[in-house]
C-alpha positions in Angstrom: 7.6 -21.8 7.4 8.9 -24.6 9.7 6.9 -26.3 12.4 8.8 -24.5 15.1 8.1 -21.1 13.5 4.4 -22.0 13.4 4.5 -23.1 17.0 6.2 -19.8 18.0 3.6 -17.8 16.2 0.8 -19.6 18.0 2.6 -19.2 21.3 3.0 -15.5 20.7 -0.6 -15.1 19.7 -1.8 -16.9 22.8 0.7 -15.0 25.0 -0.6 -11.7 23.6 -4.2 -12.6 24.5 -3.0 -13.7 28.0 -1.2 -10.3 28.5 -4.5 -8.4 27.7 -6.4 -10.7 30.0 -3.8 -10.2 32.8 -3.9 -6.4 32.4 -7.7 -6.4 32.8 -7.4 -8.8 35.7 -4.8 -6.6 37.4 -6.9 -3.5 36.9 -10.0 -5.1 38.4 -7.8 -6.5 41.2 -6.4 -3.2 42.2 -9.9 -1.7 42.1 -11.3 -4.4 44.3 -8.4 -4.6 46.8 -5.4 -2.4 47.0 -3.3 -5.5 47.8 0.1 -5.2 45.9 1.1 -8.6 47.2 -1.5 -10.5 45.0 -0.5 -8.4 42.0 3.2 -9.1 42.6 2.5 -12.8 42.9 0.6 -12.9 39.7 3.4 -10.9 38.0 6.0 -13.3 39.2 3.9 -16.1 37.8 3.7 -14.3 34.4 7.5 -14.0 34.4 7.8 -17.8 35.0 5.4 -18.5 32.1 7.4 -16.1 29.8 10.6 -17.9 30.7 9.0 -21.3 29.8 7.7 -19.9 26.5 11.1 -18.5 25.6 12.7 -21.9 26.1 10.0 -23.5 24.0 
């Protein structure tokens, strides 16, 4: 396994954990305040993170 493959595995593992955390966070957010704007903003941020990870 090359270094880049190892890095990808680590990134994917971290991203998987992040996704779980984001899901929980969004659930608690929507329970607390029915504000779609905040959720949309956090989703857009997630998309930006994903794009950066894909480039890496």
